[in-house]
C-alpha positions as CSV (number, residue, x, y, z in Angstrom):
1,M,-14.5,-1.4,-5.4
2,L,-11.0,-1.5,-6.7
3,P,-9.5,1.0,-9.2
4,P,-9.7,-0.6,-12.7
5,R,-6.0,-1.0,-13.0
6,E,-5.5,-2.8,-9.7
7,V,-5.3,-6.6,-10.2
8,F,-6.9,-8.5,-7.3
9,S,-4.6,-11.6,-7.4
10,P,-1.8,-12.9,-5.3
11,A,0.2,-13.1,-8.5
12,A,0.1,-9.4,-9.4
13,T,-1.5,-7.2,-6.8
14,G,-0.1,-4.0,-5.4
15,A,-0.5,-2.2,-2.1
16,V,-4.1,-1.1,-2.7
17,G,-5.1,-4.7,-3.6
18,L,-3.4,-6.1,-0.5
19,V,-5.1,-3.6,1.7
20,V,-8.5,-4.2,0.2
21,H,-8.0,-8.0,0.6
22,L,-7.2,-7.4,4.3
23,M,-10.2,-5.1,4.7
24,A,-12.5,-7.7,3.2
25,R,-11.4,-10.2,5.8
26,A,-11.1,-7.8,8.8
27,G,-14.6,-6.3,9.1
28,A,-17.6,-7.7,10.9
29,W,-19.8,-7.5,7.7
30,P,-19.5,-9.8,4.8
31,A,-17.8,-8.0,2.0
32,T,-17.7,-8.5,-1.8
33,V,-14.7,-7.1,-3.8
34,F,-15.3,-5.7,-7.3
35,G,-12.4,-5.5,-9.6
36,M,-11.3,-6.2,-13.2
37,A,-11.5,-9.8,-14.3
38,T,-8.3,-11.7,-13.5
39,A,-7.3,-15.4,-13.9
40,A,-6.6,-16.2,-10.3
41,P,-8.2,-13.8,-7.8
42,F,-7.7,-14.1,-4.0
43,S,-9.8,-17.2,-3.1
44,D,-10.5,-16.4,0.6
45,V,-12.9,-13.5,-0.1
46,T,-15.9,-13.1,-2.4
47,F,-14.8,-11.5,-5.7
48,R,-16.9,-10.2,-8.5
49,A,-15.2,-9.8,-11.8
50,V,-16.0,-6.5,-13.7
51,R,-16.1,-6.6,-17.5
52,P,-16.7,-3.1,-18.8
53,G,-19.0,-2.7,-21.7
54,L,-18.2,-1.0,-25.0
55,L,-19.7,2.4,-24.4
56,P,-17.9,5.3,-26.3
57,V,-16.6,6.8,-23.0
58,M,-13.4,6.6,-21.0
59,Q,-12.6,3.3,-19.3
60,S,-13.2,4.6,-15.7
61,R,-16.8,5.5,-16.6
62,R,-17.4,2.2,-18.4
63,Y,-16.0,0.4,-15.4
64,A,-18.3,2.3,-13.0
65,A,-21.3,1.7,-15.2
66,S,-20.6,-2.1,-15.2
67,V,-20.3,-2.1,-11.4
68,A,-23.6,-0.1,-11.1
69,R,-25.4,-2.7,-13.3
70,M,-24.0,-5.5,-11.1
71,L,-25.1,-3.7,-7.9
72,R,-28.6,-3.3,-9.2
73,R,-28.8,-7.1,-9.5
74,A,-27.3,-7.7,-6.1
75,P,-27.8,-4.5,-4.0
76,A,-25.3,-3.4,-1.4
77,D,-25.9,-1.8,2.0
78,L,-22.6,0.2,1.7
79,I,-20.3,0.9,-1.2
80,E,-16.6,1.5,-0.6
81,V,-14.6,3.0,-3.5
82,H,-10.9,2.9,-3.4
83,N,-8.7,5.6,-4.9
84,R,-11.2,6.9,-7.5
85,P,-13.1,10.1,-6.4
86,D,-14.8,10.4,-9.8
87,T,-16.1,6.8,-9.6
88,A,-17.3,7.4,-6.0
89,L,-19.3,10.4,-7.1
90,L,-20.8,8.6,-10.1
91,L,-22.0,5.7,-7.8
92,A,-23.3,8.2,-5.2
93,R,-25.5,9.8,-7.9
94,A,-26.6,6.4,-9.1
95,F,-27.4,5.0,-5.7
96,P,-28.5,8.0,-3.5
97,S,-30.1,5.6,-1.0
98,V,-26.8,3.8,-0.4
99,P,-23.9,5.4,1.5
100,V,-20.7,5.6,-0.7
101,T,-17.4,5.9,1.1
102,L,-14.2,6.9,-0.6
103,F,-10.9,5.4,0.6
104,L,-7.8,7.3,-0.6
105,H,-4.4,5.5,-0.8
106,N,-2.7,8.2,-2.8
107,D,-2.5,11.9,-3.2
108,P,-6.0,13.2,-4.1
109,Q,-4.6,16.2,-5.9
110,G,-3.7,14.1,-8.9
111,M,-7.1,12.3,-9.1
112,R,-10.1,13.1,-11.3
113,G,-12.8,14.6,-9.1
114,A,-10.3,16.0,-6.6
115,R,-7.8,17.9,-8.5
116,T,-9.0,21.4,-7.6
117,A,-9.3,22.8,-4.1
118,A,-13.1,23.3,-4.7
119,E,-13.5,19.6,-5.7
120,R,-11.6,18.4,-2.7
121,A,-13.6,20.6,-0.4
122,A,-16.9,19.3,-1.8
123,L,-16.1,15.6,-1.5
124,P,-17.1,15.1,2.2
125,S,-20.5,16.7,1.7
126,R,-21.3,14.6,-1.5
127,L,-20.2,11.2,0.0
128,A,-21.0,9.3,3.2
129,A,-17.3,9.5,4.2
130,V,-13.9,10.3,2.8
131,V,-11.1,8.3,4.4
132,T,-7.3,8.6,3.9
133,V,-4.7,6.0,4.9
134,S,-2.5,8.7,6.7
135,D,-2.7,12.1,8.2
136,Y,-0.2,13.2,5.6
137,L,-2.8,12.5,2.9
138,R,-5.6,14.1,5.0
139,R,-3.6,17.3,5.1
140,R,-3.4,17.3,1.3
141,F,-7.1,18.4,1.4
142,A,-6.1,21.7,3.2
143,R,-9.6,21.8,4.7
144,T,-9.5,18.6,6.7
145,E,-13.0,18.8,8.2
146,G,-15.0,15.6,7.4
147,I,-11.9,13.6,6.4
148,A,-11.2,10.5,8.5
149,V,-7.9,8.6,8.8
150,L,-7.8,4.8,8.8
151,P,-4.2,3.5,8.5
152,N,-3.5,0.4,6.5
153,G,-3.4,-2.8,8.6
154,I,-1.4,-6.0,8.8
155,D,-2.2,-9.6,9.8
156,L,0.7,-10.3,12.2
157,A,-0.5,-13.8,12.9
158,A,-0.2,-14.7,9.2
159,L,3.4,-13.5,8.8
160,P,6.2,-16.2,8.3
161,V,8.2,-17.3,11.3
162,A,11.4,-15.2,11.5
163,R,14.7,-16.9,10.9
164,R,17.2,-14.1,10.8
165,E,20.2,-14.2,8.4
166,P,22.8,-11.5,7.7
167,V,20.9,-10.0,4.9
168,V,20.1,-6.3,4.0
169,L,16.9,-6.2,1.9
170,F,15.1,-3.8,-0.4
171,A,11.6,-4.8,-1.5
172,G,9.4,-2.7,-3.7
173,R,9.1,-1.2,-7.2
174,V,12.5,-0.7,-8.7
175,V,12.1,3.0,-9.7
176,A,14.0,6.1,-8.7
177,D,11.1,7.4,-6.5
178,K,11.5,4.3,-4.3
179,G,15.2,4.9,-3.9
180,A,16.3,1.5,-5.5
181,D,19.4,3.1,-6.9
182,V,20.5,4.6,-3.6
183,F,20.1,1.1,-2.0
184,I,22.3,-0.5,-4.6
185,R,25.0,2.1,-4.2
186,A,24.9,2.1,-0.4
187,A,24.9,-1.7,-0.2
188,A,27.9,-1.8,-2.6
189,R,29.8,0.5,-0.2
190,A,28.7,-1.4,2.9
191,L,29.2,-5.1,2.0
192,P,33.1,-4.9,1.8
193,A,33.1,-3.8,5.4
194,L,30.7,-6.6,6.5
195,P,32.1,-10.1,5.9
196,G,29.4,-12.7,5.8
197,W,26.6,-10.3,5.0
198,R,24.6,-10.2,1.8
199,A,22.3,-7.7,0.1
200,E,19.2,-8.4,-2.0
201,L,16.8,-6.2,-4.0
202,I,13.4,-7.8,-4.7
203,G,11.1,-6.1,-7.2
204,A,10.5,-4.8,-10.7
205,D,9.3,-1.7,-12.5
206,R,5.7,-2.9,-12.0
207,F,3.7,-5.6,-10.2
208,G,3.6,-9.0,-11.8
209,A,5.9,-11.3,-13.6
210,A,5.4,-9.5,-17.0
211,S,6.9,-6.3,-15.7
212,P,9.2,-4.8,-18.4
213,E,13.0,-4.4,-18.2
214,T,13.5,-0.7,-18.1
215,P,16.8,1.2,-18.8
216,F,16.8,2.1,-15.0
217,L,16.6,-1.6,-14.2
218,R,19.3,-2.5,-16.6
219,T,21.7,0.1,-15.1
220,L,21.0,-1.2,-11.6
221,R,21.5,-4.8,-12.6
222,A,25.0,-4.0,-13.9
223,E,25.9,-2.2,-10.7
224,A,24.4,-5.0,-8.5
225,A,26.4,-7.6,-10.4
226,V,29.7,-5.9,-9.8
227,A,28.8,-5.5,-6.1
228,G,27.5,-9.1,-5.7
229,I,24.0,-7.9,-4.8
230,A,21.2,-10.3,-5.7
231,M,18.3,-9.0,-7.9
232,P,15.8,-11.9,-8.3
233,G,13.2,-9.6,-9.9
234,W,9.5,-9.4,-9.1
235,Q,8.3,-12.0,-6.5
236,P,4.8,-12.8,-5.2
237,H,3.8,-11.1,-2.0
238,A,4.2,-14.3,0.1
239,A,7.8,-14.6,-1.1
240,V,8.5,-11.0,-0.2
241,L,7.2,-11.6,3.3
242,A,9.4,-14.7,3.6
243,A,12.4,-12.6,2.6
244,M,11.6,-10.0,5.3
245,A,11.4,-12.8,7.9
246,R,15.0,-13.8,6.9
247,A,16.5,-10.3,6.6
248,A,18.2,-8.7,9.5
249,I,17.9,-5.2,8.0
250,V,15.2,-3.8,5.6
251,V,15.8,-0.5,3.9
252,V,12.9,1.7,2.7
253,P,14.7,4.7,1.0
254,S,11.7,6.3,-0.7
255,R,12.5,9.7,-2.2
256,W,8.8,10.5,-2.9
257,P,6.4,11.2,-0.1
258,E,4.9,7.8,0.5
259,P,1.2,8.1,1.2
260,F,1.5,5.4,3.9
261,G,4.4,2.9,3.5
262,L,3.0,-0.7,3.6
263,T,6.5,-2.1,3.0
264,A,7.8,-0.4,6.1
265,L,4.9,-1.8,8.2
266,E,5.5,-5.3,6.9
267,A,9.2,-5.0,7.6
268,M,8.5,-4.0,11.2
269,G,5.8,-6.7,11.6
270,S,8.4,-9.2,10.4
271,G,10.8,-8.1,13.2
272,A,13.5,-6.8,10.9
273,A,15.5,-3.7,11.8
274,L,14.2,-0.9,9.6
275,L,16.1,2.0,8.0
276,C,13.6,4.3,6.5
277,S,13.2,7.7,4.8
278,P,11.1,10.1,6.9
279,R,9.0,11.4,4.0
280,G,5.3,11.6,3.5
281,G,3.3,9.2,5.7
282,L,6.2,7.0,6.7
283,P,6.9,8.7,10.0
284,E,3.3,8.0,11.0
285,V,3.9,4.3,10.4
286,T,7.3,3.9,12.0
287,G,7.1,6.3,14.9
288,D,10.4,5.8,16.8
289,A,10.8,2.2,15.7
290,A,13.0,2.9,12.6
291,L,16.3,4.7,12.0
292,P,15.7,7.7,9.6
293,I,18.0,7.9,6.6
294,D,18.5,10.4,3.8
295,P,17.4,8.7,0.5
296,D,19.8,10.9,-1.5
297,D,22.9,10.1,0.4
298,P,24.3,6.6,-0.3
299,A,27.4,7.1,1.8
300,A,25.4,8.0,4.9
301,L,23.0,5.1,4.2
302,A,26.1,2.7,3.9
303,A,27.4,4.0,7.2
304,A,24.0,3.4,8.9
305,I,23.9,-0.2,7.5
306,I,27.5,-0.9,8.7
307,G,26.9,0.6,12.2
308,L,23.7,-1.4,12.7
309,A,25.1,-4.7,11.4
310,R,28.1,-4.4,13.7
311,D,25.9,-3.8,16.8
312,P,23.8,-6.9,17.4
313,P,22.1,-5.7,20.6
314,R,21.0,-2.5,18.8
315,L,19.9,-4.5,15.8
316,A,17.8,-6.8,18.0
317,A,16.3,-3.9,19.9
318,L,15.3,-2.1,16.8
319,G,13.6,-5.2,15.4
320,A,11.7,-5.7,18.7
321,A,10.6,-2.0,18.6
322,G,9.3,-2.4,15.1
323,R,7.3,-5.5,16.0
324,A,5.7,-3.7,18.9
325,R,5.0,-0.7,16.7
326,A,3.4,-2.9,14.0
327,A,1.0,-4.4,16.7
328,Q,-0.8,-1.0,16.6
329,F,-1.7,-1.7,13.0
330,D,-2.8,-5.4,13.5
331,I,-5.9,-6.6,11.8
332,G,-7.8,-6.6,15.1
333,P,-7.6,-2.9,16.0
334,V,-7.7,-1.7,12.4
335,G,-10.7,-3.9,11.7
336,A,-12.5,-2.5,14.7
337,R,-11.9,1.1,13.5
338,L,-13.1,0.1,10.0
339,D,-16.3,-1.3,11.5
340,A,-16.9,1.9,13.4
341,L,-16.5,4.0,10.2
342,R,-19.0,1.7,8.5
343,R,-21.5,2.0,11.3
344,Q,-21.3,5.8,11.2
345,A,-21.8,5.9,7.4
346,L,-24.8,3.6,7.6
347,A,-26.4,5.5,10.4
348,A,-25.9,9.0,9.0
349,W,-26.9,8.5,5.3
350,P,-30.3,9.6,4.1
351,R,-32.4,7.0,2.2
352,T,-33.7,8.1,-1.2
353,A,-34.5,6.4,-4.5
354,P,-31.7,5.5,-7.0
355,H,-31.5,6.8,-10.5
356,P,-29.6,5.5,-13.6
357,I,-25.9,6.1,-14.1
């Protein structure tokens, strides 16, 4: 079950939707994804469109109630709720005979049902399992007993064939937290020292072609135009992966503590050399296969780009290290760990009668 704001479509999904799409394909059990109705959902997994009713309550509760009605008509053996502790608890009460697992992709301390220390401490005892995508997120619980970690996965076999070009790439949401501004300023410094090289920033303020043009974006567009940096805007996920397969260097200069860092994993899987902020869960993803950079120092980032671009053997070695690191997150081993978590939840949960939500 997706969060109500997550669009399950190749045309507009974010990291949570991409991970759920992979999980639906990776496990041994047939999976059905529940999410808000969308015009063109992913076509290679079973999707059930949720249309919340008009009850005089907040959208999240109407959404959960709609899913509960759908599950009564087509019962599930296991319910997996993504990023919504409050919804997981509602469904656990509605279906006490069915194990409900909560998968957290973001900091639980900002979520309904997990904002207080007492709420977070109670979650593992009230649900079949609580799973975070990184140990960084697991530690946000303070008391980590009963919290499992399942890192996000990647389908290496489905990535485009690499055809390297002298390109430095940023791909992600174009907001200050992601360090889009430091990328533009560092690339503007680096390009004059790198004849034949180009820089590109792919993304928008939000996911989807309808993302608004923010003041932050307008400022960056003006700076990028002066420096000759391409900003094509939001692109579908397939186009982003194709750009990573072309780029020699990918930069992930996140200022905020990334809960995981799917973009970094995709860059490594594509074989690009990765320059990456060491904040949040990113070090767990990259290991020693990326060069750490300071996301608040465009001069140092420019120097790192120049040094790497001028050293082809080091550039190739870093790309190969990233590809080897990404293999640890491939769909095969991650799918096996997901299956093990599902078996544990099914085996341990007591069977009792459901009651209305």
